[in-house]
Backbone as CSV, one residue per row, in Angstrom:
resi,resn,N_x,N_y,N_z,CA_x,CA_y,CA_z,C_x,C_y,C_z
1,UNK,0.791,-1.192,0.012,-0.006,0.011,-0.011,0.864,1.260,-0.023
2,UNK,1.944,1.220,0.774,2.790,2.401,0.844,3.478,2.641,-0.489
3,UNK,3.851,1.601,-1.196,4.477,1.751,-2.491,3.513,2.388,-3.512
4,UNK,2.248,2.065,-3.391,1.223,2.606,-4.271,1.116,4.147,-3.997
5,UNK,1.078,4.504,-2.735,0.952,5.923,-2.367,2.160,6.725,-2.852
6,UNK,3.325,6.133,-2.699,4.552,6.800,-3.172,4.528,6.993,-4.660
7,UNK,4.073,5.933,-5.344,4.008,6.049,-6.778,2.983,7.104,-7.224
8,UNK,1.808,7.127,-6.570,0.801,8.115,-6.875,1.294,9.534,-6.604
9,UNK,2.023,9.730,-5.512,2.561,11.053,-5.197,3.598,11.451,-6.237
10,UNK,4.416,10.507,-6.722,5.382,10.844,-7.717,4.755,11.153,-9.054
11,UNK,3.681,10.441,-9.379,2.923,10.700,-10.639,2.302,12.076,-10.540
12,UNK,1.707,12.410,-9.430,1.069,13.712,-9.233,2.115,14.866,-9.360
13,UNK,3.254,14.672,-8.744,4.286,15.676,-8.795,4.787,15.770,-10.234
14,UNK,4.940,14.694,-10.920,5.390,14.793,-12.332,4.366,15.495,-13.170
15,UNK,3.091,15.269,-12.944,2.019,15.985,-13.675,2.115,17.448,-13.425
16,UNK,2.155,17.809,-12.132,2.135,19.179,-11.747,3.302,19.936,-12.290
17,UNK,4.469,19.361,-12.203,5.708,20.063,-12.625,6.021,19.891,-14.064
18,UNK,5.463,18.837,-14.747,5.933,18.542,-16.064,5.057,19.041,-17.199
19,UNK,3.833,19.424,-16.949,2.982,19.861,-18.001,2.536,21.316,-17.831
20,UNK,2.106,21.890,-18.920,1.645,23.287,-18.869,0.420,23.401,-17.937
21,UNK,-0.506,22.465,-18.129,-1.749,22.539,-17.327,-1.382,22.206,-15.871
22,UNK,-0.383,21.339,-15.688,0.086,21.018,-14.367,0.755,22.226,-13.717
23,UNK,1.493,22.992,-14.495,2.108,24.209,-13.982,1.050,25.221,-13.523
24,UNK,0.021,25.338,-14.353,-1.098,26.244,-13.976,-1.750,25.774,-12.678
25,UNK,-1.916,24.486,-12.547,-2.509,23.909,-11.322,-1.615,24.253,-10.118
26,UNK,-0.326,24.038,-10.329,0.627,24.368,-9.268,0.574,25.792,-8.886
27,UNK,0.573,26.689,-9.807,0.508,28.149,-9.535,-0.789,28.471,-8.807
28,UNK,-1.869,27.856,-9.176,-3.150,28.092,-8.530,-3.112,27.609,-7.084
29,UNK,-2.579,26.440,-6.848,-2.449,25.901,-5.454,-1.510,26.785,-4.652
30,UNK,-0.423,27.226,-5.265,0.523,28.120,-4.539,-0.143,29.422,-4.144
31,UNK,-0.875,29.986,-5.064,-1.580,31.246,-4.783,-2.597,31.049,-3.647
32,UNK,-3.303,29.991,-3.690,-4.323,29.714,-2.665,-3.690,29.489,-1.297
33,UNK,-2.567,28.780,-1.311,-1.873,28.511,-0.016,-1.332,29.781,0.550
34,UNK,-0.802,30.678,-0.293,-0.311,31.975,0.230,-1.399,32.837,0.720
35,UNK,-2.537,32.807,0.039,-3.713,33.571,0.547,-4.152,33.024,1.874
36,UNK,-4.190,31.753,2.033,-4.560,31.136,3.329,-3.598,31.543,4.390
37,UNK,-2.286,31.467,4.096,-1.254,31.782,5.117,-1.342,33.203,5.558
38,UNK,-1.635,34.129,4.668,-1.704,35.533,5.000,-3.085,35.971,5.518
39,UNK,-3.996,35.060,5.647,-5.303,35.331,6.203,-5.177,35.782,7.649
40,UNK,-5.776,36.878,8.047,-5.630,37.353,9.465,-6.069,36.337,10.510
41,UNK,-7.113,35.596,10.198,-7.551,34.593,11.162,-6.520,33.502,11.380
42,UNK,-5.860,33.077,10.263,-4.837,32.035,10.364,-3.667,32.619,11.129
43,UNK,-3.211,33.790,10.851,-2.101,34.420,11.524,-2.404,34.581,13.023
44,UNK,-3.663,34.868,13.350,-4.045,35.009,14.793,-3.839,33.636,15.510
45,UNK,-4.290,32.591,14.823,-4.156,31.196,15.424,-2.648,30.828,15.515
46,UNK,-1.912,31.208,14.529,-0.457,30.927,14.587,0.155,31.643,15.748
47,UNK,-0.214,32.860,15.950,0.315,33.653,17.099,-0.095,33.021,18.427
48,UNK,-1.367,32.589,18.528,-1.833,31.952,19.773,-1.040,30.679,20.030
49,UNK,-0.838,29.884,18.991,-0.111,28.633,19.160,1.326,28.906,19.587
50,UNK,1.942,29.932,18.971,3.349,30.293,19.368,3.387,30.673,20.801
51,UNK,2.456,31.493,21.283,2.464,31.917,22.682,2.232,30.720,23.628
52,UNK,1.358,29.810,23.271,1.093,28.663,24.061,2.417,27.814,24.181
53,UNK,3.082,27.639,23.094,4.334,26.892,23.127,5.354,27.564,24.021
54,UNK,5.476,28.875,23.853,6.428,29.621,24.727,6.082,29.509,26.211
55,UNK,4.780,29.498,26.518,4.302,29.426,27.927,4.582,28.011,28.512
56,UNK,4.372,27.001,27.672,4.537,25.624,28.177,5.953,25.048,28.076
57,UNK,6.804,25.737,27.344,8.152,25.168,27.150,8.895,24.880,28.440
58,UNK,8.878,25.758,29.476,9.617,25.450,30.710,9.073,24.202,31.421
59,UNK,7.734,24.073,31.382,7.098,22.897,32.027,7.550,21.617,31.301
60,UNK,7.519,21.641,29.978,7.900,20.488,29.234,9.358,20.168,29.435
61,UNK,10.213,21.212,29.457,11.615,21.013,29.684,11.867,20.347,31.059
62,UNK,11.172,20.793,32.050,11.334,20.162,33.398,10.915,18.725,33.384
63,UNK,9.763,18.459,32.740,9.225,17.103,32.737,10.200,16.165,31.958
64,UNK,10.707,16.630,30.828,11.637,15.830,30.033,12.925,15.552,30.857
65,UNK,13.360,16.546,31.560,14.557,16.378,32.395,14.370,15.323,33.460
66,UNK,13.192,15.308,34.118,12.876,14.312,35.114,12.847,12.903,34.456
67,UNK,12.168,12.784,33.321,12.096,11.492,32.688,13.484,11.007,32.195
68,UNK,14.374,11.916,31.793,15.706,11.533,31.403,16.465,11.011,32.603
69,UNK,16.308,11.637,33.757,16.988,11.159,34.956,16.496,9.758,35.319
70,UNK,15.164,9.559,35.215,14.607,8.215,35.548,15.176,7.203,34.569
71,UNK,15.266,7.521,33.290,15.757,6.612,32.283,17.245,6.264,32.539
72,UNK,17.982,7.261,32.993,19.389,7.063,33.277,19.558,6.126,34.459
73,UNK,18.753,6.281,35.461,18.822,5.379,36.629,18.379,3.970,36.259
74,UNK,17.491,3.825,35.349,17.092,2.464,34.910,18.112,1.831,34.052
75,UNK,19.091,2.600,33.531,20.143,2.034,32.684,21.023,1.073,33.427
76,UNK,21.021,1.070,34.776,21.824,0.102,35.503,21.162,-1.270,35.595
77,UNK,19.984,-1.450,35.039,19.307,-2.750,35.000,20.085,-3.774,34.235
78,UNK,20.186,-5.011,34.788,20.993,-6.045,34.126,20.096,-7.103,33.474
79,UNK,18.953,-6.704,33.015,18.040,-7.707,32.428,18.618,-8.148,31.068
80,UNK,18.035,-9.206,30.524,18.501,-9.802,29.253,18.297,-8.852,28.071
81,UNK,17.421,-7.906,28.210,17.158,-6.985,27.072,18.224,-5.880,26.960
82,UNK,18.981,-5.679,28.019,19.978,-4.575,27.948,21.260,-5.163,27.347
83,UNK,21.985,-4.314,26.625,23.213,-4.701,25.968,24.357,-4.898,27.005
84,UNK,25.226,-5.831,26.775,26.354,-5.965,27.706,27.290,-4.725,27.645
85,UNK,27.875,-4.431,28.805,28.791,-3.290,28.851,30.101,-3.661,29.500
86,UNK,31.018,-2.763,29.475,32.336,-2.932,30.069,33.090,-4.170,29.573
87,UNK,32.975,-4.465,28.274,33.721,-5.519,27.677,33.191,-6.932,27.970
88,UNK,31.968,-7.052,28.497,31.413,-8.344,28.783,30.862,-8.896,27.488
89,UNK,31.168,-10.183,27.180,30.659,-10.778,25.928,29.170,-11.123,26.104
90,UNK,28.540,-11.375,24.999,27.136,-11.799,25.052,26.964,-13.096,25.817
91,UNK,27.859,-14.006,25.694,27.792,-15.303,26.361,27.874,-15.075,27.880
92,UNK,28.825,-14.209,28.311,29.012,-13.950,29.719,27.784,-13.245,30.266
93,UNK,27.209,-12.296,29.480,26.031,-11.623,29.964,24.844,-12.542,30.078
94,UNK,24.765,-13.604,29.254,23.687,-14.567,29.366,23.950,-15.632,30.437
95,UNK,25.088,-15.579,31.091,25.409,-16.534,32.141,26.055,-17.777,31.665
96,UNK,26.514,-17.853,30.417,27.173,-19.002,29.869,28.664,-18.735,29.859
97,UNK,29.451,-19.799,29.966,30.891,-19.662,29.890,31.259,-19.529,28.379
98,UNK,32.092,-18.551,28.042,32.446,-18.420,26.649,33.277,-19.563,26.170
99,UNK,33.109,-19.944,24.892,33.901,-20.991,24.319,35.251,-20.407,23.836
100,UNK,36.323,-21.147,24.025,37.640,-20.659,23.570,37.665,-20.612,22.052
101,UNK,38.513,-19.759,21.501,38.644,-19.680,20.036,39.248,-20.954,19.463
102,UNK,38.884,-21.298,18.258,39.333,-22.536,17.630,40.823,-22.360,17.229
103,UNK,41.546,-23.469,17.192,42.929,-23.414,16.758,43.006,-23.978,15.370
104,UNK,43.894,-23.469,14.568,44.054,-23.881,13.180,45.449,-24.403,12.987
105,UNK,45.578,-25.588,12.328,46.897,-26.139,12.067,47.345,-25.702,10.687
106,UNK,48.533,-25.178,10.613,49.064,-24.758,9.345,49.608,-25.968,8.627
107,UNK,49.291,-26.165,7.339,49.747,-27.371,6.613,51.240,-27.370,6.392
108,UNK,51.903,-26.224,6.483,53.338,-26.201,6.190,54.224,-26.485,7.388
109,UNK,53.868,-26.023,8.577,54.810,-26.263,9.656,54.223,-27.130,10.768
110,UNK,52.918,-27.458,10.754,52.298,-28.328,11.726,52.160,-27.676,13.105
111,UNK,52.432,-26.387,13.247,52.223,-25.703,14.540,50.840,-25.156,14.584
112,UNK,50.361,-24.982,15.809,49.014,-24.445,16.045,49.064,-22.928,16.102
113,UNK,48.013,-22.325,15.508,47.943,-20.851,15.556,46.520,-20.512,15.998
114,UNK,46.376,-19.361,16.589,45.024,-18.895,17.014,44.204,-18.604,15.835
115,UNK,42.950,-19.026,15.908,41.971,-18.737,14.815,41.382,-17.346,14.983
116,UNK,40.492,-16.959,14.120,39.880,-15.653,14.202,38.986,-15.532,15.428
117,UNK,38.971,-14.361,16.049,38.158,-14.166,17.250,36.793,-13.760,16.926
């Protein structure tokens, strides 16, 4: 469904930008959108929204700060969903003993060498 919508949007954009009648449609939509934006009622609502955001910003900042502190304190949780830290392997974090790396015998000298980690 998403691919169909993307295709339709691309086709519409191609029509609007690629044809003379499409260009006229684009100019008409642009003109209407500018008229709407400069409408005094719309600008009044924009100003009200801006003031509301300015008034509420300190409260939101405080709340986000509290939530960030809580999330930081929860970061010490050692549940299986958290990623291992401080160089602990996944096996060690899961409570299993890590398996040692495999050794590889060189066909030329018969000595053992460490395999890839």
